[in-house]
Structure formats: structure tokens, C-alpha cells
C-alpha positions in Angstrom: -9.0 31.8 -23.1 -5.7 30.1 -22.2 -4.8 26.7 -21.0 -1.8 25.5 -18.8 -0.4 22.1 -17.9 -0.5 21.9 -14.1 0.4 19.8 -11.2 2.2 16.5 -11.3 3.0 16.6 -15.0 5.0 19.9 -14.5 6.7 18.5 -11.3 7.7 15.2 -12.9 9.0 16.8 -16.1 11.2 19.1 -14.0 12.5 16.1 -12.0 13.3 14.3 -15.3 10.7 11.6 -14.5 8.4 10.2 -17.2 5.1 12.0 -17.6 2.2 9.7 -18.4 -0.8 11.9 -17.6 -1.2 15.6 -18.1 -3.9 17.8 -16.5 -4.8 21.2 -17.8 -6.3 24.3 -16.3 -8.3 26.7 -18.6 -8.5 30.3 -17.7 -11.0 32.8 -19.1 -13.6 30.3 -20.5 -17.1 29.2 -19.8 -18.5 25.6 -20.0 -20.5 26.7 -23.1 -17.3 27.8 -24.8 -15.6 24.5 -24.0 -18.5 22.5 -25.4 -18.6 24.7 -28.5 -14.9 23.8 -29.2 -15.6 20.1 -29.0 -14.7 19.3 -25.4 -16.8 16.7 -23.7 -17.9 17.5 -20.1 -17.2 14.8 -17.5 -16.9 16.6 -14.2 -19.5 16.1 -11.5 -18.4 18.5 -8.8 -16.9 21.2 -11.0 -16.5 21.6 -14.8 -13.9 19.2 -16.2 -13.7 18.4 -19.9 -12.0 15.9 -22.1 -10.1 17.1 -25.1 -11.7 16.0 -28.4 -8.5 14.5 -29.8 -6.1 13.8 -26.9 -8.8 13.0 -24.3 -6.7 14.7 -21.6 -8.5 16.5 -18.8 -9.1 20.2 -19.0 -10.6 21.8 -15.9 -11.9 25.4 -15.7 -9.9 27.5 -13.2 -11.7 27.4 -9.9 -11.7 28.5 -6.3 -13.1 26.4 -3.4 -14.6 27.1 0.0 -14.7 24.7 3.0 -18.3 24.1 4.2 -18.2 20.8 6.2 -15.7 18.4 7.8 -13.9 15.8 5.7 -12.8 15.9 2.1 -16.3 16.1 0.7 -17.1 19.3 2.4 -16.3 21.9 -0.3 -18.1 24.3 -2.5 -16.4 25.1 -5.8 -16.7 28.2 -7.9 -15.7 28.6 -11.5 -16.0 31.7 -13.8 -13.9 33.3 -16.6 -12.7 35.8 -13.9 -10.9 33.2 -11.8 -7.1 33.6 -12.4 -4.5 30.9 -12.7 -2.9 32.1 -9.5 -6.2 31.8 -7.6 -6.5 28.2 -8.9 -3.0 27.3 -8.0 -3.2 28.6 -4.4 -5.8 26.0 -3.5 -3.4 23.1 -4.3 -1.7 21.0 -1.7 2.1 21.3 -2.1 4.2 24.0 -3.7 5.8 21.4 -6.0 2.3 20.6 -7.2 1.3 24.2 -7.6 3.3 25.1 -10.7 1.9 25.5 -14.3 3.5 25.4 -17.7 2.3 27.7 -20.5 2.2 26.8 -24.2 5.6 28.5 -24.7 7.2 26.3 -22.0 7.5 29.1 -19.4 6.8 28.0 -15.8 4.3 29.9 -13.6 5.5 29.4 -10.0 3.8 31.8 -7.6 4.6 29.7 -4.4 8.2 28.7 -4.7 7.7 25.2 -6.0 11.0 25.3 -8.0 13.0 26.2 -4.9 11.3 23.4 -2.9 11.9 20.9 -5.7 15.6 21.7 -5.7 15.7 21.5 -1.9 13.7 18.2 -1.9 11.1 19.6 0.5 7.3 19.0 0.8 5.8 22.3 1.8 2.1 23.3 1.9 1.0 26.1 -0.3 -1.3 27.8 2.2 -3.4 27.2 5.3 -6.1 25.8 3.0 -4.1 22.6 3.2 -5.7 22.0 6.6 -9.2 21.9 5.1 -8.7 18.6 3.3 -7.5 15.6 5.4 -6.8 13.5 2.3 -3.8 15.8 1.7 -2.1 14.2 4.7 -2.4 10.8 3.0 -1.3 12.2 -0.4 1.8 13.9 1.1 2.7 10.6 2.8 2.2 8.7 -0.5 4.5 11.3 -2.2 7.1 10.6 0.4 7.0 6.9 -0.6 7.5 7.9 -4.3 10.2 10.6 -3.6 12.0 9.1 -0.6 14.8 11.8 -0.6 12.2 14.5 0.1 11.6 15.7 3.6 8.5 17.3 5.1 8.9 21.0 6.0 8.5 21.5 9.8 5.7 24.0 9.3 3.8 21.5 7.2 4.3 18.7 9.7 3.1 21.0 12.5 0.0 21.8 10.4 -0.7 18.1 9.8 -0.4 17.5 13.6 -2.9 20.2 14.2 -5.3 18.6 11.7 -5.0 15.3 13.4 -5.6 16.9 16.8 -8.7 18.6 15.4 -10.2 15.3 14.3 -10.0 16.0 10.6 -8.4 12.6 9.9 -11.3 10.9 11.7 -13.6 12.2 8.9 -11.8 10.3 6.2 -13.9 7.6 4.6 -12.5 4.0 4.5 -12.4 3.7 0.8 -10.2 6.8 0.4 -7.9 5.7 3.2 -7.4 2.3 1.5 -6.9 3.9 -1.9 -4.1 6.1 -0.7 -2.5 3.4 1.4 -2.6 0.9 -1.5 -1.0 3.5 -3.9 1.7 4.3 -1.4 2.5 0.6 -0.8 3.1 0.3 -4.6 5.7 3.1 -4.6 9.5 2.7 -4.4 9.9 3.1 -0.6 6.6 2.4 1.2 8.2 2.8 4.6 8.5 6.6 4.0 4.7 6.8 3.8 4.4 5.4 7.3 7.2 7.5 8.6 5.3 10.6 7.6 2.0 9.3 9.0 3.6 8.4 12.3 5.4 11.8 12.6 2.2 13.7 12.5 0.1 11.3 14.5 -2.2 10.2 11.7 -1.1 6.6 11.7 -2.4 6.1 15.2 -5.8 7.3 14.0 -6.2 5.4 10.7 -4.2 2.2 11.5 -3.6 2.0 15.3 -2.9 -1.7 15.1 0.2 -1.0 13.1 1.2 2.2 15.0 1.6 0.3 18.3 4.3 -2.0 16.9 7.0 0.6 17.3 8.8 0.1 20.6 7.7 -3.6 20.8 11.0 -5.7 20.9 11.7 -9.0 19.2 14.4 -11.6 19.9 17.7 -10.1 18.8 19.0 -13.5 17.6 16.4 -13.5 14.8 15.7 -9.7 14.5 18.9 -7.6 14.7 16.7 -4.5 14.2 14.8 -5.6 17.4 11.9 -3.2 17.1 8.9 -4.7 15.5 7.8 -1.5 13.8 11.2 -1.1 12.2 11.1 -4.7 11.1 7.8 -4.2 9.3 9.2 -1.2 7.4 12.2 -3.3 6.3 9.8 -6.0 5.2 7.6 -3.8 3.0 10.6 -2.0 1.5 12.1 -5.4 0.6 8.8 -6.4 -1.0 8.8 -3.2 -3.0 12.4 -3.8 -4.1 11.4 -7.2 -5.4 8.5 -5.7 -7.4 5.9 -7.7 -5.4 2.2 -7.1 -6.2 -0.1 -5.2 -3.9 -1.5 -8.3 -2.3 2.0 -9.5 -1.2 3.0 -6.0 0.0 -0.2 -5.7 2.1 0.4 -9.1 3.6 4.0 -8.1 4.4 2.7 -5.0 6.1 0.2 -6.7 8.3 1.7 -10.1 9.1 2.9 -9.3 12.6 0.0 -7.2 14.0 -0.5 -9.7 16.8 2.9 -8.7 18.4 1.3 -5.5 19.5 -1.0 -7.4 21.8 1.8 -9.3 23.7 2.0 -8.1 27.3 5.3 -6.4 28.1 6.2 -9.0 30.7 6.3 -11.6 27.9 8.6 -9.6 25.6 10.6 -10.2 23.5 8.9 -13.6 22.9 5.6 -13.4 21.1 4.2 -16.9 21.4 0.8 -17.2 19.8 0.9 -13.8 18.1 -0.3 -15.3 14.8 -3.7 -16.1 16.2 -4.1 -12.6 17.7 -2.8 -11.1 14.6 -5.5 -12.8 12.5 -8.2 -11.4 14.7 -6.8 -7.8 14.5 -6.3 -8.0 10.8 -9.8 -9.2 10.2 -11.1 -6.0 11.9 -8.7 -3.9 9.9 -9.8 -5.3 6.6 -13.4 -4.9 7.5 -12.9 -1.3 8.7 -10.9 -0.2 5.7 -13.0 -2.3 3.2 -9.8 -4.0 1.9 -10.4 -5.9 -1.4 -11.0 -9.6 -1.0 -7.7 -10.7 -2.7 -5.6 -8.5 -0.4 -7.6 -9.5 2.7 -7.5 -13.3 2.0 -3.7 -13.4 1.4 -3.0 -11.1 4.4 -5.0 -13.3 6.7 -3.3 -16.5 5.4 0.1 -14.9 5.8 -0.6 -13.7 9.3 -1.8 -17.1 10.3 0.8 -19.3 8.6 4.1 -17.3 8.3 5.4 -19.1 11.4 4.7 -22.5 9.9 6.3 -21.5 6.6 9.5 -20.5 8.5 9.5 -24.0 10.1 8.8 -25.8 6.8 12.1 -27.7 6.8 11.2 -29.3 10.1 7.6 -30.2 9.2 6.5 -33.8 8.4 4.9 -34.6 5.1 1.5 -35.1 6.7 1.7 -31.6 8.4 2.7 -30.1 5.1 -0.2 -31.5 3.2 -2.5 -30.4 6.0 -1.0 -26.9 5.6 -1.9 -27.1 1.9 -5.4 -28.1 2.7 -5.9 -25.4 5.3 -4.7 -22.8 2.8 -6.9 -24.1 -0.1 -3.7 -24.5 -2.0 -5.0 -27.2 -4.3 -7.7 -24.9 -5.7 -5.7 -21.7 -5.4 -2.0 -22.6 -5.8 -1.0 -19.1 -6.9 -2.3 -17.5 -3.7 -0.3 -20.0 -1.7 2.9 -19.2 -3.7 2.2 -15.5 -3.0 2.0 -16.3 0.7 5.4 -18.0 0.5 6.7 -14.8 -1.1 5.3 -12.6 1.6 6.9 -15.0 4.2 10.3 -14.7 2.4 10.0 -10.9 2.6 9.4 -11.3 6.3 12.6 -13.4 6.6 14.7 -11.0 4.5 13.4 -7.8 6.0 15.8 -7.8 8.9 18.8 -5.7 9.9 20.3 -2.9 7.7 20.4 -3.3 3.9 23.8 -5.0 4.0 23.1 -7.3 7.0 23.8 -10.9 6.2 20.3 -12.0 7.1 19.0 -10.1 4.1 21.1 -12.2 1.7 20.7 -15.6 3.3 19.3 -18.4 1.2 15.6 -18.9 2.0 15.0 -22.6 1.1 11.5 -22.8 2.6 9.8 -21.3 -0.5 11.2 -23.7 -3.1 10.9 -26.6 -0.7 7.1 -26.0 -0.2 6.6 -25.1 -3.9 8.1 -28.5 -4.9 6.0 -30.3 -2.3 2.9 -28.6 -3.5 3.7 -29.5 -7.1 4.0 -33.2 -6.0 0.8 -33.1 -4.0 -1.1 -31.5 -6.9 0.1 -34.1 -9.3 -1.9 -36.8 -7.5 -4.9 -37.7 -9.5 -7.7 -37.3 -6.9 -10.3 -38.7 -9.4 -8.4 -41.9 -9.7 -8.1 -42.2 -6.0 -11.8 -41.5 -5.5 -12.7 -44.2 -8.1 -11.1 -46.9 -6.0 -13.4 -46.0 -3.1 -16.7 -45.6 -5.0 -18.4 -48.1 -2.8 -17.4 -46.2 0.4 -17.3 -42.6 -0.5 -16.7 -41.5 3.2 -13.1 -42.8 2.8 -12.3 -40.7 -0.2 -11.0 -37.5 1.6 -8.7 -39.6 3.8 -7.5 -41.6 0.8 -6.7 -38.5 -1.2 -4.9 -37.0 1.7 -2.8 -40.1 2.2 -1.9 -40.2 -1.5 -0.7 -36.6 -1.4 1.3 -37.3 1.8 3.0 -40.2 0.0 3.8 -38.0 -3.0 5.2 -35.3 -0.7 7.3 -37.8 1.2 8.8 -39.0 -2.1 9.8 -35.5 -3.1 11.1 -34.5 0.3 13.4 -37.6 0.3 14.7 -36.4 -3.1 15.3 -32.9 -1.7 17.0 -34.3 1.4 19.2 -36.5 -0.7 
């Protein structure tokens, strides 16, 4: 009975990255032997155990066989006779198919060390094609390791998987999980580059895929292409350390531009309304969490108004606050402003002046919101206790007056 550290912990240690979780494979043991040594069984599909002291996961070496479409369609086999090499061959990428023994030696039967040095993502075997989640995982790894490239043979295999309909068997929850994790990596755009290159993006998020090749006015978008713009926006959001809700809103704020007829390019008048409709369907299809959905819908609807904030009248600004439920949920409104700022700065190459311009709309609206929220709605309502129908209008008017006062200070 021997155990080995496997997978990401080995890879990250070799890359000099911090290792937070370690997975282990145990060779030559039975479930009964593991329990006898104090390990606690937790696996549902195959035997996985928690170490009695470290609580790290120890899985018995196993093989697997494809029995049905999708990533659930596998039968697993474990026994003391399954070797470490048999276990490693079922893994996705060569850089994830290495193991480290107790003495520190590396077991590398598939050339993972060479691919790590070459910064290449390469599949271990044709078994990669049996699990469509591996396409999403590889794309997510590209967002984490942006200097890695996909080996041509692996990209060809992923294209074949897409053509065979394997990606269509993915369940929405898993698609969202992988997309969300990729959005939180250092360079989210690389995830979408990989998904586009193999054709998977057109199957899992066609509303985004169609944006490449759709032009925008060059005066405001030196990168011109809408898809390129979206990638610049999400990478800017990542560079600022934005939370997932903001990054998803940044990703989806311009979906409506994919519906503009070519004869109306590069202008996209009314794209916000179309974008909200498309985004609502996306969120329902992928079962996007409410917090991400609500912020994304608000950003898709209002980012144009935010960009024009300095030209809006106080009454319009207060109406914007009311429409966005900003008095009850000010933090969400502030996140929408942040997503809109990412939109404004995600333009041109990294050194383009637009990326470094002052974006006054965000502090301008934040100050206006603070002033409007400072109005004591209860006191205003008390003055109209005899005619309660006038209360909403009176509160609105008081907030408009407060915003006017602040904007005059700002303008001064």
C-alpha cells in the first residue's frame, strides 16, 4: 500500500505556485484497509477517503469506462491491482497526470514535465474525448496560465468532440461552475479564446460567440470588434480584482449588439433593450445565481445611461436610482457603476489612452446617491399623513432637490 500526491498540487509546486489543496492516490489498498487505518469514506461514485488528521482526500487508484454521453456516463473500477500508471492515464492533461512519491521523486509517464516547460496543454490520451467537461476545464486553465497554448492535436480533438455533440450533453450547472471559475482567474479572455477556437463557445454561449466580427464606432472603440472589446473589458475587471458579479456583468453587458442588422453597423441604437432580453434567457438557461443575474441585467440595461451621467438632469438621475432599487440596495448599484467603468476602460490595447482616462461618472453618481439617500423619507412622509397618495412624489422631489444641491457643488 503506497500513496502519491497527484494532479494540480504536483503541477503547481513545479511551477513555483502556492499549493493549497493536495489530492492523493492510494495504490494497493482496499476500502476496508483504509477504514481500518482511520480514514473516513466520503466518495459516492468511487472510494474516496479523508485522512484522519490532515483531512486531505485520498482516492483509491481507479480505471474508468465510458458508458453513456455526457460527463456522468462513466463506470469506475477500483482494486488493489490497479497501478498508478493506469490511474494517471485517465487524467485530462499531461501536466495534471504527474505524481509525487513520499521521497519527492516525480512519476511522469506522459511527458508532463516537458509540456510544463514548453507551456503546452496536451491531452494524455484519447480518453479525453469521453468527458466534455474537460474542454471547459482546459479553457479555465488557459485563463489561469495565460502563457500556455493548446497543442494542435488537443484542439483538433476538442473540435471533434464539439462536432460529435458531446458539449451539448453538459448540464447547465456544470457549465456555469466552470465559466464562473474561469472568470475569476487572472486572464479570463484566454478561456473564451480556447472555447472559440474549438467551436464550444458557439454551443454553450452563442449569444456571446456572435459578437466577434460585429463592428463598433471607431471613435469610441479603437479595437472596433465587439467581441475583442468584451475580452478587454473582462480582463480589465480581473486586473482590478472585481468580484464575480461584476465580471459576469462586464462579460454580458453588450449581448444586444449581436442582434443589430449589418446595415445598421457600426451604430447599435437600442442594443441595451435587446441585450436584456438575450441575457435573461442566458441566465435562465445556465441557471446563473440571482446575485450575478440581477447585476448583469441592470448593467446591460443601464450602462449607456451611466456613460451619459454627466449630461443627465437631477430628476433623471433620481429616477435611475429608483429604477435600479438603489435606495434599498446601494451596494449593487455601486457594483453596476464599477462594471460600467470596466466597459469604459476596456478599449484599445493595454497602453491606449482610453484605458487610463479619468472616469468621472462613477464618483459623480456615487455622490448623488449618497445625497439622495440622506433624505429622511420618514420625515417627508409625515408631512403628508393626511394625503398618503402624495408621499412617493414628495419623497422623489426631496431627493431631486438633494441631488441638485450636490451636483451644483460638483459643477462648481
